[in-house]
C-alpha positions in Angstrom: -24.7 38.9 73.8 -21.5 37.3 74.8 -18.7 39.0 73.7 -15.4 37.6 73.0 -12.1 38.1 71.1 -14.1 37.6 68.1 -16.3 40.2 68.6 -16.2 43.6 66.6 -15.0 47.1 68.2 -18.5 48.3 67.8 -20.4 45.6 69.5 -17.9 46.0 72.3 -18.8 49.6 72.3 -22.6 49.4 72.5 -22.5 46.2 75.0 -20.1 48.3 77.1 -19.9 52.0 76.9 -17.3 52.3 79.3 -15.2 50.7 76.7 -14.2 53.6 75.2 -12.2 54.8 77.8 -10.4 51.3 78.1 -9.5 51.2 74.4 -8.2 55.0 74.8 -6.0 53.8 77.5 -4.3 51.3 75.7 -4.0 54.1 72.7 -6.4 53.2 70.4 -9.0 55.6 69.0 -11.8 53.2 68.6 -14.5 55.1 69.3 -14.1 57.6 66.5 -12.6 54.8 64.0 -14.6 53.7 60.7 -12.8 50.4 60.9 -14.4 49.7 64.2 -17.6 48.3 62.3 -15.8 45.4 61.2 -12.5 44.8 63.3 -12.7 42.5 66.0 -11.0 42.8 69.4 -8.3 40.2 68.4 -7.4 42.2 65.3 -7.4 45.3 66.8 -4.9 44.3 69.7 -2.5 42.8 66.9 -3.0 46.1 64.8 -1.7 48.0 67.5 0.8 45.6 69.2 -1.2 45.2 72.3 -1.3 42.0 74.1 -5.0 40.3 73.7 -5.3 38.9 76.7 -4.5 42.5 78.6 -6.8 44.0 76.4 -9.5 41.6 77.0 -9.1 41.8 80.7 -9.4 45.2 80.9 -12.5 45.0 79.0 -13.8 42.2 81.3 -14.2 39.6 78.6 -13.4 36.2 78.8 -11.1 34.3 76.5 
């Protein structure tokens, strides 16, 4: 699966098990959050006030 800004947090965590630590580094508790099943990377970045490009780069997701 090709990950993008429109992928859900859950999809990212399933594809990239190390992503949990990256989300945590940004202050995001995505691993245990029920919202992660339906929230996209873009939505999560906006909700947490994190620059989307910076988060995607850290996750290794192309724009």
